[in-house]
PDB file with one MODEL, atoms N, CA, C and O in Angstrom:
MODEL        1
ATOM      1  N   ILE A   1       4.145  -5.848   3.189  1.00  0.00           N
ATOM      2  CA  ILE A   1       3.326  -6.820   3.832  1.00  0.00           C
ATOM      3  C   ILE A   1       3.767  -7.052   5.305  1.00  0.00           C
ATOM      4  O   ILE A   1       2.953  -7.243   6.208  1.00  0.00           O
ATOM      5  N   GLU A   2       5.053  -7.023   5.473  1.00  0.00           N
ATOM      6  CA  GLU A   2       5.549  -7.265   6.831  1.00  0.00           C
ATOM      7  C   GLU A   2       5.105  -6.179   7.720  1.00  0.00           C
ATOM      8  O   GLU A   2       4.677  -6.448   8.843  1.00  0.00           O
ATOM      9  N   ALA A   3       5.180  -4.956   7.284  1.00  0.00           N
ATOM     10  CA  ALA A   3       4.785  -3.783   8.110  1.00  0.00           C
ATOM     11  C   ALA A   3       3.289  -3.838   8.385  1.00  0.00           C
ATOM     12  O   ALA A   3       2.887  -3.570   9.518  1.00  0.00           O
ATOM     13  N   LEU A   4       2.459  -4.162   7.435  1.00  0.00           N
ATOM     14  CA  LEU A   4       1.060  -4.293   7.632  1.00  0.00           C
ATOM     15  C   LEU A   4       0.728  -5.421   8.632  1.00  0.00           C
ATOM     16  O   LEU A   4      -0.146  -5.287   9.488  1.00  0.00           O
ATOM     17  N   SER A   5       1.453  -6.518   8.485  1.00  0.00           N
ATOM     18  CA  SER A   5       1.312  -7.603   9.467  1.00  0.00           C
ATOM     19  C   SER A   5       1.693  -7.165  10.860  1.00  0.00           C
ATOM     20  O   SER A   5       0.984  -7.486  11.814  1.00  0.00           O
ATOM     21  N   ASP A   6       2.769  -6.457  11.007  1.00  0.00           N
ATOM     22  CA  ASP A   6       3.218  -5.933  12.339  1.00  0.00           C
ATOM     23  C   ASP A   6       2.119  -5.020  12.922  1.00  0.00           C
ATOM     24  O   ASP A   6       1.887  -5.031  14.131  1.00  0.00           O
ATOM     25  N   GLY A   7       1.461  -4.251  12.089  1.00  0.00           N
ATOM     26  CA  GLY A   7       0.377  -3.438  12.618  1.00  0.00           C
ATOM     27  C   GLY A   7      -0.807  -4.245  13.110  1.00  0.00           C
ATOM     28  O   GLY A   7      -1.472  -3.930  14.097  1.00  0.00           O
ATOM     29  N   GLY A   8      -1.024  -5.315  12.347  1.00  0.00           N
ATOM     30  CA  GLY A   8      -2.111  -6.194  12.798  1.00  0.00           C
ATOM     31  C   GLY A   8      -1.766  -6.889  14.187  1.00  0.00           C
ATOM     32  O   GLY A   8      -2.622  -7.045  15.057  1.00  0.00           O
ATOM     33  N   VAL A   9      -0.483  -7.282  14.322  1.00  0.00           N
ATOM     34  CA  VAL A   9      -0.081  -7.890  15.590  1.00  0.00           C
ATOM     35  C   VAL A   9      -0.171  -6.873  16.693  1.00  0.00           C
ATOM     36  O   VAL A   9      -0.570  -7.192  17.813  1.00  0.00           O
ATOM     37  N   ALA A  10       0.210  -5.609  16.372  1.00  0.00           N
ATOM     38  CA  ALA A  10       0.188  -4.556  17.424  1.00  0.00           C
ATOM     39  C   ALA A  10      -1.278  -4.280  17.783  1.00  0.00           C
ATOM     40  O   ALA A  10      -1.554  -3.827  18.894  1.00  0.00           O
ATOM     41  N   ALA A  11      -2.196  -4.534  16.896  1.00  0.00           N
ATOM     42  CA  ALA A  11      -3.661  -4.372  17.167  1.00  0.00           C
ATOM     43  C   ALA A  11      -4.251  -5.564  17.860  1.00  0.00           C
ATOM     44  O   ALA A  11      -5.426  -5.552  18.228  1.00  0.00           O
ATOM     45  N   GLY A  12      -3.453  -6.604  18.048  1.00  0.00           N
ATOM     46  CA  GLY A  12      -3.941  -7.806  18.769  1.00  0.00           C
ATOM     47  C   GLY A  12      -4.189  -9.068  18.074  1.00  0.00           C
ATOM     48  O   GLY A  12      -4.611 -10.057  18.672  1.00  0.00           O
ATOM     49  N   LEU A  13      -3.909  -9.051  16.688  1.00  0.00           N
ATOM     50  CA  LEU A  13      -4.053 -10.269  15.940  1.00  0.00           C
ATOM     51  C   LEU A  13      -2.956 -11.249  16.052  1.00  0.00           C
ATOM     52  O   LEU A  13      -1.816 -10.819  16.229  1.00  0.00           O
ATOM     53  N   PRO A  14      -3.168 -12.498  15.971  1.00  0.00           N
ATOM     54  CA  PRO A  14      -2.002 -13.438  15.874  1.00  0.00           C
ATOM     55  C   PRO A  14      -1.295 -13.195  14.625  1.00  0.00           C
ATOM     56  O   PRO A  14      -1.893 -12.785  13.630  1.00  0.00           O
ATOM     57  N   ARG A  15       0.051 -13.450  14.637  1.00  0.00           N
ATOM     58  CA  ARG A  15       0.905 -13.215  13.463  1.00  0.00           C
ATOM     59  C   ARG A  15       0.391 -13.875  12.197  1.00  0.00           C
ATOM     60  O   ARG A  15       0.326 -13.231  11.150  1.00  0.00           O
ATOM     61  N   GLU A  16       0.044 -15.082  12.269  1.00  0.00           N
ATOM     62  CA  GLU A  16      -0.430 -15.758  11.027  1.00  0.00           C
ATOM     63  C   GLU A  16      -1.638 -15.123  10.386  1.00  0.00           C
ATOM     64  O   GLU A  16      -1.706 -14.983   9.164  1.00  0.00           O
ATOM     65  N   ILE A  17      -2.578 -14.744  11.198  1.00  0.00           N
ATOM     66  CA  ILE A  17      -3.787 -14.107  10.692  1.00  0.00           C
ATOM     67  C   ILE A  17      -3.387 -12.707  10.146  1.00  0.00           C
ATOM     68  O   ILE A  17      -3.817 -12.305   9.065  1.00  0.00           O
ATOM     69  N   ALA A  18      -2.608 -12.030  10.873  1.00  0.00           N
ATOM     70  CA  ALA A  18      -2.259 -10.629  10.506  1.00  0.00           C
ATOM     71  C   ALA A  18      -1.491 -10.694   9.103  1.00  0.00           C
ATOM     72  O   ALA A  18      -1.746  -9.869   8.225  1.00  0.00           O
ATOM     73  N   THR A  19      -0.619 -11.620   8.939  1.00  0.00           N
ATOM     74  CA  THR A  19       0.090 -11.747   7.704  1.00  0.00           C
ATOM     75  C   THR A  19      -0.814 -12.111   6.563  1.00  0.00           C
ATOM     76  O   THR A  19      -0.702 -11.566   5.465  1.00  0.00           O
ATOM     77  N   ARG A  20      -1.679 -13.001   6.813  1.00  0.00           N
ATOM     78  CA  ARG A  20      -2.653 -13.457   5.813  1.00  0.00           C
ATOM     79  C   ARG A  20      -3.535 -12.233   5.360  1.00  0.00           C
ATOM     80  O   ARG A  20      -3.710 -11.988   4.166  1.00  0.00           O
ATOM     81  N   LEU A  21      -4.078 -11.481   6.367  1.00  0.00           N
ATOM     82  CA  LEU A  21      -4.840 -10.368   6.082  1.00  0.00           C
ATOM     83  C   LEU A  21      -4.136  -9.312   5.260  1.00  0.00           C
ATOM     84  O   LEU A  21      -4.685  -8.750   4.313  1.00  0.00           O
ATOM     85  N   ALA A  22      -2.882  -9.059   5.662  1.00  0.00           N
ATOM     86  CA  ALA A  22      -2.069  -8.065   4.947  1.00  0.00           C
ATOM     87  C   ALA A  22      -1.897  -8.439   3.492  1.00  0.00           C
ATOM     88  O   ALA A  22      -2.088  -7.626   2.587  1.00  0.00           O
ATOM     89  N   ALA A  23      -1.534  -9.687   3.295  1.00  0.00           N
ATOM     90  CA  ALA A  23      -1.318 -10.227   1.909  1.00  0.00           C
ATOM     91  C   ALA A  23      -2.616 -10.170   1.142  1.00  0.00           C
ATOM     92  O   ALA A  23      -2.616  -9.764  -0.020  1.00  0.00           O
ATOM     93  N   GLN A  24      -3.666 -10.540   1.713  1.00  0.00           N
ATOM     94  CA  GLN A  24      -5.008 -10.540   1.010  1.00  0.00           C
ATOM     95  C   GLN A  24      -5.453  -9.157   0.665  1.00  0.00           C
ATOM     96  O   GLN A  24      -6.098  -8.935  -0.360  1.00  0.00           O
ATOM     97  N   THR A  25      -5.106  -8.208   1.531  1.00  0.00           N
ATOM     98  CA  THR A  25      -5.468  -6.799   1.295  1.00  0.00           C
ATOM     99  C   THR A  25      -4.794  -6.296   0.013  1.00  0.00           C
ATOM    100  O   THR A  25      -5.442  -5.718  -0.861  1.00  0.00           O
ATOM    101  N   LEU A  26      -3.453  -6.533  -0.080  1.00  0.00           N
ATOM    102  CA  LEU A  26      -2.692  -6.129  -1.209  1.00  0.00           C
ATOM    103  C   LEU A  26      -3.081  -6.860  -2.505  1.00  0.00           C
ATOM    104  O   LEU A  26      -3.128  -6.277  -3.588  1.00  0.00           O
ATOM    105  N   LEU A  27      -3.351  -8.133  -2.345  1.00  0.00           N
ATOM    106  CA  LEU A  27      -3.711  -8.976  -3.472  1.00  0.00           C
ATOM    107  C   LEU A  27      -5.081  -8.519  -3.958  1.00  0.00           C
ATOM    108  O   LEU A  27      -5.253  -8.349  -5.165  1.00  0.00           O
ATOM    109  N   GLY A  28      -6.044  -8.316  -3.106  1.00  0.00           N
ATOM    110  CA  GLY A  28      -7.350  -7.872  -3.516  1.00  0.00           C
ATOM    111  C   GLY A  28      -7.359  -6.496  -4.168  1.00  0.00           C
ATOM    112  O   GLY A  28      -8.098  -6.273  -5.127  1.00  0.00           O
ATOM    113  N   SER A  29      -6.552  -5.574  -3.663  1.00  0.00           N
ATOM    114  CA  SER A  29      -6.441  -4.314  -4.260  1.00  0.00           C
ATOM    115  C   SER A  29      -5.808  -4.404  -5.688  1.00  0.00           C
ATOM    116  O   SER A  29      -6.258  -3.742  -6.624  1.00  0.00           O
ATOM    117  N   ALA A  30      -4.810  -5.201  -5.804  1.00  0.00           N
ATOM    118  CA  ALA A  30      -4.185  -5.366  -7.136  1.00  0.00           C
ATOM    119  C   ALA A  30      -5.089  -5.989  -8.161  1.00  0.00           C
ATOM    120  O   ALA A  30      -5.137  -5.580  -9.321  1.00  0.00           O
ATOM    121  N   LYS A  31      -5.812  -7.003  -7.696  1.00  0.00           N
ATOM    122  CA  LYS A  31      -6.717  -7.695  -8.605  1.00  0.00           C
ATOM    123  C   LYS A  31      -7.871  -6.751  -9.045  1.00  0.00           C
ATOM    124  O   LYS A  31      -8.254  -6.733 -10.215  1.00  0.00           O
ATOM    125  N   LEU A  32      -8.388  -6.008  -8.127  1.00  0.00           N
ATOM    126  CA  LEU A  32      -9.475  -5.034  -8.375  1.00  0.00           C
ATOM    127  C   LEU A  32      -8.975  -3.994  -9.461  1.00  0.00           C
ATOM    128  O   LEU A  32      -9.677  -3.668 -10.419  1.00  0.00           O
ATOM    129  N   LEU A  33      -7.787  -3.534  -9.245  1.00  0.00           N
ATOM    130  CA  LEU A  33      -7.223  -2.537 -10.251  1.00  0.00           C
ATOM    131  C   LEU A  33      -7.056  -3.156 -11.581  1.00  0.00           C
ATOM    132  O   LEU A  33      -7.444  -2.537 -12.572  1.00  0.00           O
ATOM    133  N   LEU A  34      -6.497  -4.359 -11.697  1.00  0.00           N
ATOM    134  CA  LEU A  34      -6.211  -4.998 -12.929  1.00  0.00           C
ATOM    135  C   LEU A  34      -7.525  -5.423 -13.640  1.00  0.00           C
ATOM    136  O   LEU A  34      -7.634  -5.300 -14.860  1.00  0.00           O
ATOM    137  N   GLU A  35      -8.497  -5.912 -12.885  1.00  0.00           N
ATOM    138  CA  GLU A  35      -9.781  -6.298 -13.468  1.00  0.00           C
ATOM    139  C   GLU A  35     -10.673  -5.215 -13.976  1.00  0.00           C
ATOM    140  O   GLU A  35     -11.361  -5.365 -14.985  1.00  0.00           O
ATOM    141  N   THR A  36     -10.652  -4.072 -13.233  1.00  0.00           N
ATOM    142  CA  THR A  36     -11.535  -2.983 -13.570  1.00  0.00           C
ATOM    143  C   THR A  36     -10.898  -1.990 -14.564  1.00  0.00           C
ATOM    144  O   THR A  36     -11.607  -1.404 -15.381  1.00  0.00           O
ATOM    145  N   GLY A  37      -9.560  -1.797 -14.501  1.00  0.00           N
ATOM    146  CA  GLY A  37      -8.925  -0.865 -15.257  1.00  0.00           C
ATOM    147  C   GLY A  37      -9.088   0.556 -14.848  1.00  0.00           C
ATOM    148  O   GLY A  37      -8.700   1.498 -15.538  1.00  0.00           O
ATOM    149  N   LEU A  38      -9.728   0.678 -13.598  1.00  0.00           N
ATOM    150  CA  LEU A  38     -10.003   2.058 -13.143  1.00  0.00           C
ATOM    151  C   LEU A  38      -8.739   2.655 -12.554  1.00  0.00           C
ATOM    152  O   LEU A  38      -7.816   1.939 -12.167  1.00  0.00           O
ATOM    153  N   HIS A  39      -8.715   3.958 -12.494  1.00  0.00           N
ATOM    154  CA  HIS A  39      -7.581   4.663 -11.870  1.00  0.00           C
ATOM    155  C   HIS A  39      -7.568   4.306 -10.365  1.00  0.00           C
ATOM    156  O   HIS A  39      -8.626   4.121  -9.764  1.00  0.00           O
ATOM    157  N   PRO A  40      -6.355   4.210  -9.756  1.00  0.00           N
ATOM    158  CA  PRO A  40      -6.291   3.800  -8.359  1.00  0.00           C
ATOM    159  C   PRO A  40      -7.094   4.811  -7.463  1.00  0.00           C
ATOM    160  O   PRO A  40      -7.710   4.417  -6.472  1.00  0.00           O
ATOM    161  N   GLY A  41      -7.066   6.099  -7.838  1.00  0.00           N
ATOM    162  CA  GLY A  41      -7.798   7.050  -7.079  1.00  0.00           C
ATOM    163  C   GLY A  41      -9.283   6.876  -7.123  1.00  0.00           C
ATOM    164  O   GLY A  41      -9.960   7.204  -6.149  1.00  0.00           O
ATOM    165  N   ALA A  42      -9.842   6.360  -8.241  1.00  0.00           N
ATOM    166  CA  ALA A  42     -11.227   6.049  -8.314  1.00  0.00           C
ATOM    167  C   ALA A  42     -11.538   4.864  -7.483  1.00  0.00           C
ATOM    168  O   ALA A  42     -12.587   4.827  -6.839  1.00  0.00           O
ATOM    169  N   LEU A  43     -10.680   3.892  -7.462  1.00  0.00           N
ATOM    170  CA  LEU A  43     -10.911   2.666  -6.639  1.00  0.00           C
ATOM    171  C   LEU A  43     -10.894   3.080  -5.109  1.00  0.00           C
ATOM    172  O   LEU A  43     -11.689   2.621  -4.289  1.00  0.00           O
ATOM    173  N   LYS A  44      -9.935   3.964  -4.827  1.00  0.00           N
ATOM    174  CA  LYS A  44      -9.941   4.475  -3.415  1.00  0.00           C
ATOM    175  C   LYS A  44     -11.235   5.138  -3.066  1.00  0.00           C
ATOM    176  O   LYS A  44     -11.791   4.898  -1.994  1.00  0.00           O
ATOM    177  N   ASP A  45     -11.719   5.958  -3.938  1.00  0.00           N
ATOM    178  CA  ASP A  45     -12.968   6.675  -3.639  1.00  0.00           C
ATOM    179  C   ASP A  45     -14.096   5.636  -3.509  1.00  0.00           C
ATOM    180  O   ASP A  45     -15.022   5.878  -2.734  1.00  0.00           O
ATOM    181  N   MET A  46     -14.077   4.499  -4.216  1.00  0.00           N
ATOM    182  CA  MET A  46     -15.129   3.531  -4.133  1.00  0.00           C
ATOM    183  C   MET A  46     -15.154   2.806  -2.808  1.00  0.00           C
ATOM    184  O   MET A  46     -16.219   2.365  -2.375  1.00  0.00           O
ATOM    185  N   VAL A  47     -13.983   2.662  -2.131  1.00  0.00           N
ATOM    186  CA  VAL A  47     -13.911   1.836  -0.905  1.00  0.00           C
ATOM    187  C   VAL A  47     -13.823   2.620   0.365  1.00  0.00           C
ATOM    188  O   VAL A  47     -13.798   2.032   1.446  1.00  0.00           O
ATOM    189  N   THR A  48     -13.774   3.957   0.279  1.00  0.00           N
ATOM    190  CA  THR A  48     -13.663   4.801   1.444  1.00  0.00           C
ATOM    191  C   THR A  48     -15.049   5.354   1.844  1.00  0.00           C
ATOM    192  O   THR A  48     -15.810   5.822   0.997  1.00  0.00           O
ATOM    193  N   SER A  49     -15.347   5.289   3.113  1.00  0.00           N
ATOM    194  CA  SER A  49     -16.657   5.807   3.640  1.00  0.00           C
ATOM    195  C   SER A  49     -16.268   7.036   4.427  1.00  0.00           C
ATOM    196  O   SER A  49     -15.199   7.099   5.033  1.00  0.00           O
ATOM    197  N   PRO A  50     -17.157   8.010   4.406  1.00  0.00           N
ATOM    198  CA  PRO A  50     -16.986   9.208   5.245  1.00  0.00           C
ATOM    199  C   PRO A  50     -16.786   8.799   6.722  1.00  0.00           C
ATOM    200  O   PRO A  50     -17.622   8.106   7.302  1.00  0.00           O
ATOM    201  N   GLY A  51     -15.662   9.242   7.314  1.00  0.00           N
ATOM    202  CA  GLY A  51     -15.348   8.928   8.708  1.00  0.00           C
ATOM    203  C   GLY A  51     -15.007   7.474   8.987  1.00  0.00           C
ATOM    204  O   GLY A  51     -14.967   7.062  10.146  1.00  0.00           O
ATOM    205  N   GLY A  52     -14.745   6.639   7.879  1.00  0.00           N
ATOM    206  CA  GLY A  52     -14.541   5.332   8.101  1.00  0.00           C
ATOM    207  C   GLY A  52     -13.132   4.886   8.322  1.00  0.00           C
ATOM    208  O   GLY A  52     -12.194   5.683   8.347  1.00  0.00           O
ATOM    209  N   THR A  53     -12.995   3.526   8.491  1.00  0.00           N
ATOM    210  CA  THR A  53     -11.671   3.066   8.823  1.00  0.00           C
ATOM    211  C   THR A  53     -10.689   3.178   7.684  1.00  0.00           C
ATOM    212  O   THR A  53      -9.521   3.455   7.955  1.00  0.00           O
ATOM    213  N   THR A  54     -11.044   2.994   6.481  1.00  0.00           N
ATOM    214  CA  THR A  54     -10.127   3.083   5.377  1.00  0.00           C
ATOM    215  C   THR A  54      -9.544   4.498   5.184  1.00  0.00           C
ATOM    216  O   THR A  54      -8.347   4.688   4.970  1.00  0.00           O
ATOM    217  N   ILE A  55     -10.462   5.476   5.275  1.00  0.00           N
ATOM    218  CA  ILE A  55      -9.960   6.855   5.114  1.00  0.00           C
ATOM    219  C   ILE A  55      -9.064   7.268   6.346  1.00  0.00           C
ATOM    220  O   ILE A  55      -8.142   8.072   6.203  1.00  0.00           O
ATOM    221  N   GLU A  56      -9.343   6.736   7.466  1.00  0.00           N
ATOM    222  CA  GLU A  56      -8.515   6.952   8.726  1.00  0.00           C
ATOM    223  C   GLU A  56      -7.119   6.383   8.506  1.00  0.00           C
ATOM    224  O   GLU A  56      -6.129   7.051   8.806  1.00  0.00           O
ATOM    225  N   GLY A  57      -7.023   5.142   7.980  1.00  0.00           N
ATOM    226  CA  GLY A  57      -5.731   4.530   7.673  1.00  0.00           C
ATOM    227  C   GLY A  57      -4.974   5.293   6.565  1.00  0.00           C
ATOM    228  O   GLY A  57      -3.763   5.497   6.647  1.00  0.00           O
ATOM    229  N   LEU A  58      -5.709   5.698   5.550  1.00  0.00           N
ATOM    230  CA  LEU A  58      -5.065   6.453   4.446  1.00  0.00           C
ATOM    231  C   LEU A  58      -4.545   7.821   4.906  1.00  0.00           C
ATOM    232  O   LEU A  58      -3.529   8.330   4.433  1.00  0.00           O
ATOM    233  N   HIS A  59      -5.324   8.398   5.880  1.00  0.00           N
ATOM    234  CA  HIS A  59      -4.837   9.701   6.372  1.00  0.00           C
ATOM    235  C   HIS A  59      -3.496   9.470   7.171  1.00  0.00           C
ATOM    236  O   HIS A  59      -2.601  10.310   7.081  1.00  0.00           O
ATOM    237  N   GLU A  60      -3.354   8.419   7.900  1.00  0.00           N
ATOM    238  CA  GLU A  60      -2.086   8.137   8.586  1.00  0.00           C
ATOM    239  C   GLU A  60      -0.979   7.883   7.648  1.00  0.00           C
ATOM    240  O   GLU A  60       0.149   8.307   7.898  1.00  0.00           O
ATOM    241  N   LEU A  61      -1.263   7.164   6.500  1.00  0.00           N
ATOM    242  CA  LEU A  61      -0.214   7.030   5.497  1.00  0.00           C
ATOM    243  C   LEU A  61       0.226   8.324   4.868  1.00  0.00           C
ATOM    244  O   LEU A  61       1.414   8.529   4.619  1.00  0.00           O
ATOM    245  N   GLU A  62      -0.728   9.205   4.608  1.00  0.00           N
ATOM    246  CA  GLU A  62      -0.386  10.511   4.129  1.00  0.00           C
ATOM    247  C   GLU A  62       0.466  11.308   5.095  1.00  0.00           C
ATOM    248  O   GLU A  62       1.441  11.939   4.687  1.00  0.00           O
ATOM    249  N   LYS A  63       0.108  11.287   6.373  1.00  0.00           N
ATOM    250  CA  LYS A  63       0.878  11.993   7.371  1.00  0.00           C
ATOM    251  C   LYS A  63       2.241  11.470   7.435  1.00  0.00           C
ATOM    252  O   LYS A  63       3.171  12.247   7.649  1.00  0.00           O
ATOM    253  N   GLY A  64       2.454  10.128   7.255  1.00  0.00           N
ATOM    254  CA  GLY A  64       3.758   9.476   7.282  1.00  0.00           C
ATOM    255  C   GLY A  64       4.506   9.661   5.916  1.00  0.00           C
ATOM    256  O   GLY A  64       5.648   9.226   5.768  1.00  0.00           O
ATOM    257  N   LYS A  65       3.872  10.279   4.983  1.00  0.00           N
ATOM    258  CA  LYS A  65       4.545  10.590   3.692  1.00  0.00           C
ATOM    259  C   LYS A  65       4.949   9.289   2.911  1.00  0.00           C
ATOM    260  O   LYS A  65       5.987   9.221   2.253  1.00  0.00           O
ATOM    261  N   VAL A  66       4.068   8.285   3.032  1.00  0.00           N
ATOM    262  CA  VAL A  66       4.305   7.032   2.428  1.00  0.00           C
ATOM    263  C   VAL A  66       4.309   7.154   0.919  1.00  0.00           C
ATOM    264  O   VAL A  66       5.153   6.552   0.255  1.00  0.00           O
ATOM    265  N   ARG A  67       3.353   7.947   0.345  1.00  0.00           N
ATOM    266  CA  ARG A  67       3.299   8.110  -1.089  1.00  0.00           C
ATOM    267  C   ARG A  67       4.578   8.718  -1.593  1.00  0.00           C
ATOM    268  O   ARG A  67       5.125   8.217  -2.576  1.00  0.00           O
ATOM    269  N   GLY A  68       5.062   9.703  -1.020  1.00  0.00           N
ATOM    270  CA  GLY A  68       6.344  10.287  -1.418  1.00  0.00           C
ATOM    271  C   GLY A  68       7.488   9.404  -1.253  1.00  0.00           C
ATOM    272  O   GLY A  68       8.377   9.438  -2.104  1.00  0.00           O
ATOM    273  N   ALA A  69       7.572   8.598  -0.232  1.00  0.00           N
ATOM    274  CA  ALA A  69       8.683   7.674  -0.028  1.00  0.00           C
ATOM    275  C   ALA A  69       8.605   6.574  -1.096  1.00  0.00           C
ATOM    276  O   ALA A  69       9.660   6.175  -1.590  1.00  0.00           O
ATOM    277  N   LEU A  70       7.455   6.067  -1.479  1.00  0.00           N
ATOM    278  CA  LEU A  70       7.382   5.109  -2.548  1.00  0.00           C
ATOM    279  C   LEU A  70       7.769   5.702  -3.905  1.00  0.00           C
ATOM    280  O   LEU A  70       8.464   5.049  -4.684  1.00  0.00           O
ATOM    281  N   MET A  71       7.349   6.875  -4.184  1.00  0.00           N
ATOM    282  CA  MET A  71       7.717   7.528  -5.406  1.00  0.00           C
ATOM    283  C   MET A  71       9.246   7.744  -5.398  1.00  0.00           C
ATOM    284  O   MET A  71       9.878   7.513  -6.429  1.00  0.00           O
ATOM    285  N   ASN A  72       9.837   8.154  -4.337  1.00  0.00           N
ATOM    286  CA  ASN A  72      11.276   8.415  -4.255  1.00  0.00           C
ATOM    287  C   ASN A  72      12.038   7.098  -4.395  1.00  0.00           C
ATOM    288  O   ASN A  72      13.127   7.078  -4.968  1.00  0.00           O
ATOM    289  N   ALA A  73      11.480   5.990  -3.878  1.00  0.00           N
ATOM    290  CA  ALA A  73      12.220   4.668  -4.016  1.00  0.00           C
ATOM    291  C   ALA A  73      12.196   4.229  -5.487  1.00  0.00           C
ATOM    292  O   ALA A  73      13.185   3.664  -5.953  1.00  0.00           O
ATOM    293  N   VAL A  74      11.110   4.464  -6.237  1.00  0.00           N
ATOM    294  CA  VAL A  74      11.059   4.060  -7.665  1.00  0.00           C
ATOM    295  C   VAL A  74      12.039   4.963  -8.434  1.00  0.00           C
ATOM    296  O   VAL A  74      12.805   4.486  -9.271  1.00  0.00           O
ATOM    297  N   ARG A  75      12.004   6.250  -8.144  1.00  0.00           N
ATOM    298  CA  ARG A  75      12.975   7.168  -8.856  1.00  0.00           C
ATOM    299  C   ARG A  75      14.458   6.775  -8.567  1.00  0.00           C
ATOM    300  O   ARG A  75      15.283   6.696  -9.478  1.00  0.00           O
ATOM    301  N   ALA A  76      14.753   6.536  -7.286  1.00  0.00           N
ATOM    302  CA  ALA A  76      16.101   6.129  -6.950  1.00  0.00           C
ATOM    303  C   ALA A  76      16.524   4.873  -7.577  1.00  0.00           C
ATOM    304  O   ALA A  76      17.664   4.764  -8.028  1.00  0.00           O
ATOM    305  N   ALA A  77      15.632   3.877  -7.635  1.00  0.00           N
ATOM    306  CA  ALA A  77      15.996   2.597  -8.242  1.00  0.00           C
ATOM    307  C   ALA A  77      16.212   2.773  -9.783  1.00  0.00           C
ATOM    308  O   ALA A  77      17.115   2.191 -10.384  1.00  0.00           O
ATOM    309  N   THR A  78      15.348   3.588 -10.356  1.00  0.00           N
ATOM    310  CA  THR A  78      15.492   3.828 -11.793  1.00  0.00           C
ATOM    311  C   THR A  78      16.858   4.513 -12.128  1.00  0.00           C
ATOM    312  O   THR A  78      17.575   4.149 -13.060  1.00  0.00           O
ATOM    313  N   GLU A  79      17.127   5.475 -11.328  1.00  0.00           N
ATOM    314  CA  GLU A  79      18.435   6.269 -11.508  1.00  0.00           C
ATOM    315  C   GLU A  79      19.621   5.247 -11.354  1.00  0.00           C
ATOM    316  O   GLU A  79      20.540   5.240 -12.173  1.00  0.00           O
ATOM    317  N   LYS A  80      19.581   4.398 -10.302  1.00  0.00           N
ATOM    318  CA  LYS A  80      20.635   3.406 -10.115  1.00  0.00           C
ATOM    319  C   LYS A  80      20.738   2.487 -11.265  1.00  0.00           C
ATOM    320  O   LYS A  80      21.841   2.174 -11.715  1.00  0.00           O
ATOM    321  N   SER A  81      19.614   2.033 -11.767  1.00  0.00           N
ATOM    322  CA  SER A  81      19.594   1.163 -12.935  1.00  0.00           C
ATOM    323  C   SER A  81      20.224   1.815 -14.127  1.00  0.00           C
ATOM    324  O   SER A  81      20.963   1.154 -14.856  1.00  0.00           O
ATOM    325  N   ARG A  82      19.963   3.121 -14.370  1.00  0.00           N
ATOM    326  CA  ARG A  82      20.576   3.827 -15.492  1.00  0.00           C
ATOM    327  C   ARG A  82      22.101   3.888 -15.258  1.00  0.00           C
ATOM    328  O   ARG A  82      22.868   3.633 -16.186  1.00  0.00           O
ATOM    329  N   LYS A  83      22.529   4.204 -14.090  1.00  0.00           N
ATOM    330  CA  LYS A  83      23.986   4.314 -13.841  1.00  0.00           C
ATOM    331  C   LYS A  83      24.679   2.883 -14.000  1.00  0.00           C
ATOM    332  O   LYS A  83      25.794   2.778 -14.511  1.00  0.00           O
ATOM    333  N   LEU A  84      24.008   1.871 -13.567  1.00  0.00           N
ATOM    334  CA  LEU A  84      24.598   0.507 -13.716  1.00  0.00           C
ATOM    335  C   LEU A  84      24.611   0.073 -15.224  1.00  0.00           C
ATOM    336  O   LEU A  84      25.490  -0.673 -15.656  1.00  0.00           O
ATOM    337  N   GLY A  85      23.675   0.532 -15.948  1.00  0.00           N
ATOM    338  CA  GLY A  85      23.608   0.291 -17.379  1.00  0.00           C
ATOM    339  C   GLY A  85      24.716   0.969 -18.165  1.00  0.00           C
ATOM    340  O   GLY A  85      25.138   0.479 -19.212  1.00  0.00           O
ATOM    341  N   GLN A  86      25.192   2.124 -17.643  1.00  0.00           N
ATOM    342  CA  GLN A  86      26.228   2.880 -18.306  1.00  0.00           C
ATOM    343  C   GLN A  86      27.613   2.313 -17.957  1.00  0.00           C
ATOM    344  O   GLN A  86      28.591   2.560 -18.664  1.00  0.00           O
ATOM    345  N   GLY A  87      27.679   1.571 -16.885  1.00  0.00           N
ATOM    346  CA  GLY A  87      28.972   1.120 -16.390  1.00  0.00           C
ATOM    347  C   GLY A  87      29.470  -0.019 -17.157  1.00  0.00           C
ATOM    348  O   GLY A  87      30.554  -0.529 -16.873  1.00  0.00           O
TER     349      GLY A  87
ENDMDL
END
């Protein structure tokens, strides 16, 4: 949320508005996923328009390897948890 808020500030939004928008974006996405039970990829397809702003932002996330970084973070935390449980 902080990074999304920083992006909003960099784009010219006041911090309070940028943070609220960032939080609402994640909250809305999570609620939609939980309420519909649809696969996240299906939801992504529903909200992206050809040549639109969402797909442009997603493309930047892919270029930055955010998906891989998140996956690696979960795997690393899981492995650390296992090691701590054995200690």
